C-alpha positions in Angstrom: -3.6 1.9 4.7 -5.6 1.0 1.4 -4.8 -1.6 -1.2 -6.0 -1.4 -4.6 -6.7 -4.7 -6.4 -6.8 -5.4 -10.4 -6.4 -8.2 -12.7 -3.7 -7.9 -15.1 -4.0 -11.0 -17.6 -4.2 -14.0 -15.5 -2.5 -12.3 -12.4 -4.0 -10.3 -9.8 -2.4 -7.0 -8.7 -2.5 -5.3 -5.2 -1.1 -2.0 -4.7 -0.8 0.3 -1.4 -0.9 3.8 -2.8 0.4 5.8 0.4 3.9 3.7 0.4 3.8 3.1 -3.5 4.3 -0.7 -2.8 2.7 -3.4 -5.4 2.6 -7.2 -5.3 1.0 -9.8 -7.3 -0.3 -13.3 -6.9 -2.2 -15.9 -8.8 -5.5 -15.2 -6.7 -6.8 -12.4 -5.0 -5.9 -13.9 -1.6 -2.1 -14.6 -2.8 -2.1 -10.9 -4.0 -3.2 -9.5 -0.7 -0.8 -11.9 1.1 2.1 -10.7 -0.9 1.7 -7.1 -0.5 1.6 -7.6 3.0 4.7 -9.1 3.0 6.4 -6.5 0.9 5.2 -3.9 3.3 6.4 -5.6 6.2 9.9 -5.9 4.4 9.9 -2.6 3.6 9.0 -1.2 7.2 11.3 -3.4 9.0 14.4 -2.4 6.5 13.7 1.5 7.1 13.4 0.8 10.8 16.9 -0.5 10.6 18.3 2.0 8.5 16.5 4.7 10.9 14.4 6.2 8.0 10.9 4.9 9.3 9.4 8.0 10.8 10.4 10.1 8.0 9.1 7.6 5.4 5.8 7.3 7.2 5.3 11.0 7.6 5.8 11.5 4.0 3.1 8.5 3.3 0.8 10.5 5.3 0.6 8.8 8.3 -0.1 10.1 11.9 2.4 7.9 14.5 1.4 9.9 17.3 -1.0 6.8 18.4 -0.4 3.2 19.0 -1.9 2.1 15.3 -0.9 3.9 12.4 -3.3 6.0 11.1 -3.5 8.1 7.7 -4.5 11.8 7.9 -6.6 11.9 5.1 -10.1 9.9 4.9 -10.5 7.6 1.9 -13.9 8.4 0.2 -13.7 6.3 -2.8 -12.3 4.8 -5.9 -14.3 5.1 -9.5 -13.3 4.1 -12.6 -13.1 6.8 -15.3 -12.5 6.9 -19.1 -10.5 9.6 -20.6 -10.3 10.0 -24.5 -7.5 11.5 -26.5 
């Protein structure tokens, strides 16, 4: 999974684009920790209700191995500016 981090005001936001899940914290480390907790809660709940495989497949994960792997390779993030 990938994680995007940015600062909004005095808070740090941590976002997992594959699962479309975000969290925040007062520090980078806290934002990362909070995101991992939210991801785990979401995966556990999906497993409980029987939708985990569908969720992972729709997010682009290959579950054939013991470790989840994305079917795509992250090349990079680059900020861009667009003016209207």
